[in-house]
N, C-alpha and C positions, 0 to 999 in steps of 0.2 A: 502493500500499500505505501502513496505518495503523499510528504507531505507539506499539508492543504498550506499550500500558500496565507498570507497575515497581507493585511490592508491597513493602515493607523490614519487617522483622521483627524488630523485638531487644525485646526482654524489658520495659524500664521508659522511658519518655520521659524522665529527669531525666537531667543533666551525666554523663557515665561517661565513659569507653571510647571507646568507638565513636562510642555517639549519637551528641556532638556532631557526628559527618560529618555521618551524614543530612541534619541543614539545608542544607549544600553541597550533595551532589549531587542534593536536590527540587530546589535555586533551579537545578543546573546540567541536570537535566534535562527543565524547566518543573513545577511541578506540576499543572497540569494531567492530566499523565500518570504521576504518582505516587499514592498513600496507601501508610497502610505501617497493619502491622498488629500491637499492639503486644497481648504474651504475657498479661498480670501486668492486671490491672487495676485503673486506679488514673486516674481520671479525675483528681483534682486533685492532682497534680508539683507540688510547689515546685517554680520553676526550672525548668521544664517546654522541655526544646529543640527540641519543638513549636509553640507556644504561639503562633508568630509568622509562622505559618506556615498558610495556606488549604487544607488539604489535608484528603481524607477517611481518619480516623480510623478504624479498627475497635476490636476492644476481646477479650482476649482472658477466663479468670480466673485465681483467686490459687489454687483445685483442678485442679490438674493435669487430671485429668477431662475435666470441665467446658470448659478452653481446651482441648482437645486434638480436644473433637468440636466446637468452636467455627470450630478454625482447621479440622480437614478440612472442612468445608463448605461455610468459604468456598475454599480451593484448589479444591474439584469446582466450584462455580461459579467462576471466573474460572484455568481449568486453563489458557489461554491467555498468559497473567500474565509476567512474570520477574519471580520472586520469592527477590530480595537474602537473605542473614541472615547476622546478626551477632553472630556467637560464641551459636546458637544453639543445640547437641547436637543429639545422635543423635536424642533422642526429636524432637523441630521437626523434620528434614531424616526422616525415617521419615515422622512423619502425612501429608509434601508427598512425597513415593513413592506413600505407598497413597491416595494422592488426588489422581495421576497427573499431579500441579503437567511440564509440559512443559521450563521452564526456570528450571533453579536458577547460582542463583550460592551461594556459599559461602560464608561468607567467613570464619572464623576468625584471630583473630590470638594464638598465646602459649598457648592456652587448652587441653590437652586434655583429654577431659570421660572418657575411656574408663578404664575401672578393670581390666573383662578383656577374654578374647580374645572375648566373646557380642560386648561394646558395642563392641571396632572394628569386630567384624564387619558 
């Protein structure tokens, strides 16, 4: 049985919060198994935490609608991947569920995104 691909989903690749953990995880699991989907389309970030890693990076957009569509189609094509979301929020989780992602790790550290009962649902 082949090892599943892991896709890390982060907002930006500049240092901050959980993003500094992603390179360690990629090195642990092996760069050949990992890809990163960066939700915001900021390709020339100063202090890019992923710069030294030999991995495939996919970029969303600074526009939420375009980012959502790009992520949806990426997940639809790669639904067997393991998706590890870092503080991604309910919209990103909803997109993964709509695209039938089979393996989701929703990693949230102290940030509560929902404000209403509908958001929480």
